[in-house]
N, C-alpha and C positions, 0 to 999 in steps of 0.2 A: 174835249174836242168841239171846235166850231161847227156852225151848221154847213151840211154839204152844198157844194156849189153846183151850179149848173154844168160845169166843165168836168165833172165826175166821169170816169171811164166807163165804157160799156163792155162787159166782158165778151169775148169771142170764143168760139169753141175752136175754130180753125184759123190758122195764120193767112189763109187765102181771103179771109173775110176782114183783115186789117189793112188799112192804108200804108203802103210803104213808101210815100213820097213825102213825109214829113209835114204834110198839110196842116194838121192840127199843131204840132210842137213848134212850128214855125210861126204860127199865128199870134202876134204880139201880145194880145190880151190874154190867150191861152197860156202862154209861156210865163207871163208874170205870174198868173196864179198856179201854175204848176210847180215851177222851179225857182221862184224868187228867194225863198228861204235858202235855198242851196247856194245861190249866188251871193248873198250877203255872208254865209259863214265862211266861204271860199276866199272872199275879199278880206275877210277880218284875219284869216290866216296869212295871207300874202302881204298885207299892208298894216303894219303893227300901230300906225297913227290913226285912231278911230275917228278923226275929222277928214283925213284922207280918205279912208275907206268909206265913209258915208257920200262924200262929193263924188268918188268914182261910181258908187252903187247907183245914185242919182243920175249921173251923166248915162251910164250903161242902160239902164232901164230906159231911160228917156229917148235914147237912139233906137232901142228895140221897139218901144211902141210907136215912133215915128216912122221906122224904115222896116222893121222886122228883120229876118235873117235871110235877106233874099240872095246872099252869097253862098249859103249852105246848100252843099249839092253832094251826092253820092260819092265822087272822087275825093271829098275831104274827110271820110270816114264816118264814124258814128256820131250822131247829134252830141253826144255827151262830151266827146272829145272836142268837137266844133265849138261849143259853148265854152269849155274850159280854156281853150286857146283865145277866144274872143275876150273873156275876162282878163286873161293875164296881158293881152296886148292893151286892153284899155286901161289897166293898172300901169303899165310902161309908160305908155302915153302921157298919162297924169304926171307921173314921176318926172319925165323928161321936160314937161311943160313947167313943173314947179322949179326945178333946179337949173332949166336952161337946157342947151343941146348937150351938153356934157354931163354923161351919167357914170359915177364911179363903179368901179368893179364890186365894190361892197354891197352897192344898190342892185346891180343886176344879178348878183348871186342868190338874192331872194327870190327871183324869177326864173328858174332853170326852164330849160327847153320843155314844152309839154309833154314830150315822150319820155322825159327822165323822171325818176321817181323822186318826189321831194317831200318834205314834211308835211306841206298843205295839202296832198294828194289825199290823206286819210281822211281830212276835214271835207274836202269834196265829194269824196265817195260816200262818206257818211250823210253829208246834207242831200245828195241827190238820192241815196236809198232812203232817207226819212221822207222825202217828198213822195216817193213813189208809194211808199207803206201808207202815208197818211193819206193819198188820193184813194188807194184801195179802201181804207176804212171809212171814208166819207161816202164812197160809192155804196158800201154795204149798208151804212146808216140810211142813206136815201132809199136804198131797196127796202129796207125794213119798215120805213115811214109809208111807202106806197103799198105796201102788201100785208093786210090784216092777218095776224097769225104766225108771220115770219120774224125770227128773233135771230138772224144771223149775226148781225152787229152786236146786240146785247150778249150773246153766247161767247162769241169770240172775245170781246172787250173784257168779260168776266173772266175768262180763261187766261189772258194775258195779265190782267191786273191781279190775280190770285192763283199764281201756278201751282201753288201747293195744296190746292184743295180739291177734293173729290167731286163727282158728279152731284151727288146729293147736297153737299154744301153749295156749290153753283147753282144748282135748281133754286134752293131757297133765297139765295141773292137775286136770280132772275124773277121769281115771284114777288119779291119785295120791291125790285125796280118797275115791273109791269103790271102789278096788280093781278096777274092770272096765275092759275093754278099751273103749276110746272113740275112735272114728274122728272126723276132723274133720267130715265131711258128717253123720254121726250127731249130732254136738255142734251143728251150725247148725241142724238140725231141731228139735232138743230147745229150743235157744234162741227159735227162731221161735214154737214152740207156747207156751213159756213167756211170752214176751211179749204174746201175744194173750190168754192166761189171766190175767195180770196186769192188762191193761186191762179185762178183763171184773169182776175183783175190784174195781177201782177205782170203775168204774161202779155197781157193786151197792153198795158202801159209800156213794158219793156220792147215790145214788137214795134210800136208806134214811133220808137226814136231810132230805128235800124232801116236803112235803105235796104231792101232785098231780105226781108225778115225769116230767112230759113230757120228751121229747128236749130240747126247746129249754131248759127250766130246768136239766136235767142238765149241757146244754154251758155255759151260764152260770155254774153253780157249780164246774164243772171249771175254766174260765178264772180265775175269780176266786181259786180256792185254789190256782192255780199247778200243775194237775195235767194240763191239756189235752195236753202234749207225750207224754203217756206213753200216750195214749189215740187221739190223733186219727187214726192212720194205719190205726187198726182199725176207725173208723166206716164203714159201707158208704155207698154213695150215696143208699140209700132210708132212711138211719138216721131221718130228721127224721118221716118218713111211717109208719114201721113200728115205731121203737123197738127194733130187734132187732139184737144183734151176732152175727155168725156164730160157731158152734162151731169 
């Protein structure tokens, strides 16, 4: 895992604390840091020629850095859909320039309409989900570095990397990694808190990509992006009415 960036998300307990105007995700530099890997993987699935894919990626990111996403607005739907459409259009534009104004039906069949399920959709969702999870892990790591005695990142990373081990074994690994004495019960407590914090970070990241981030819309996006399993046990019974996650 690379070093955390300054763009790491800050967890919020309540949806009303989260900006719902895409101000951060539309920021060009923040966007490239957040979702550049997802864009690359999606283009690789759309465009089979790696040289073409690299050219489109460079052009697309250059346009984003220069102009941002000034046309992104609530009536265009979720930010994830907007970005997917923008990538698809960039690929089509490149294809048309390369082959002239006439584009064959076979070429166009590789770029179905954004609302239609296509083979590249799984790649796009996987890449998007991976970026969100990576940012949550980076934020946990940054929090641990800032907070003496905190082991959120260490405990969760060890649990993910060694799923078959019990708390005694994982505590021994934590001791070897940190050089501190770690009891099994203390490790379990750190891991429980880490998972809760991780869930809040994911909800924060997802909510920032939604205009009008209601609990229902956040849940829908979590399900579609394959992130609900990381969050659902931490959603309280009154989540849909209050939009609040417990600290």
